C-alpha positions, 0 to 999 in steps of 0.5 A: 500500500505504501508503494502507491503514488497517491500515498506520497501525495497524501504525505506531501499535502499533510506536510504542506497543510500547516503552511496553508493554515498559517497563510489562511490565518494571516489572510483573515487577520486571525493571528491573535493579539501578538502575530509575531509570537504566534508565527514564531511559535507556529513555525518553530513547533512544526520544525521540531515536530518534523525533525522528530518524525524524520528521526522516527522513520528508521526505527518505525520502519524496522519495528513495524516491518514497513520498509517502504516508510523510507520513501517519505523520509526525504520529503519529511526532512525537507519539510522540516528544513522548510519550516525551519527557514520560515521560523528563521525568516520570521525572526530575520524579517518581522522581528529584526527587520534585517538589522544584521548588527542586531541579529549578531548581538542576539546570536551572541547574547541569547544562547537559545538563538545560538542553538537554533542557528546551529540546528538550522545550519546543520540542516542546510547541507542535508537539504542541499544533498538530498537528491539522488544526484548528490548520493551518486556524487558523494557515494553511499557511505559518505552520503550516509556519514554526512546525513548523520548530522540530523542527529545533531539537528535533533539535539540542537533543536531540543536544546533551542526549545528548552532554553527558549521556554521559561517555565513550562518545559513539558513539550521540550522534555517530550521532544527530547525524550523522543529524540533520545529514543530515536538515537538510542534505538540506532545505538542499540541496533548498531551494537547488535549488528556488530555482535551478529557480524561473524568473526573474520577467519585468518587467511594464510597471508595474515598467519604467516605475517603474524609468525 
């Protein structure tokens, strides 16, 4: 079922739906009494949600035995970058009015902004190299090593959110727990794979070299 083309279209529209909802709310001037805060939180929330979903694809496809889930990981990751860019643009345009000096002061002074910038910048090479052409250019192993940056992205996004909130830290802790579970699964799976790997038998050349 997951191989059918219409399923991919459903995932595509689901990823686009929050942006369409935000555009509709903006068109109808229904962004609460503080539009800047509403847009900032809305785009930031969807960024971290989609980062978590991207990290969850690999564990879910193996635990649920649904290998075709991998078809949607790239799209979900690109949507996470898209909402991250909207989140950054909100700060750059609506909050700082493209004042570069003020932005640099914010990055140096507010640690949650520093963590957020680190998360966004770590997503940039992942988005740029998400195509099949880049996989061929880099080679499978190098491409996989590069895309492990998504682990750093997840951690940096959670830290950004945790440092941002001042009292209610339930959501940052929830996202942090989900990221930890996704990363922990990968560590355990890697260790088990190493244990299952058969020991290499010594060849005559290695035996003679040892003697």
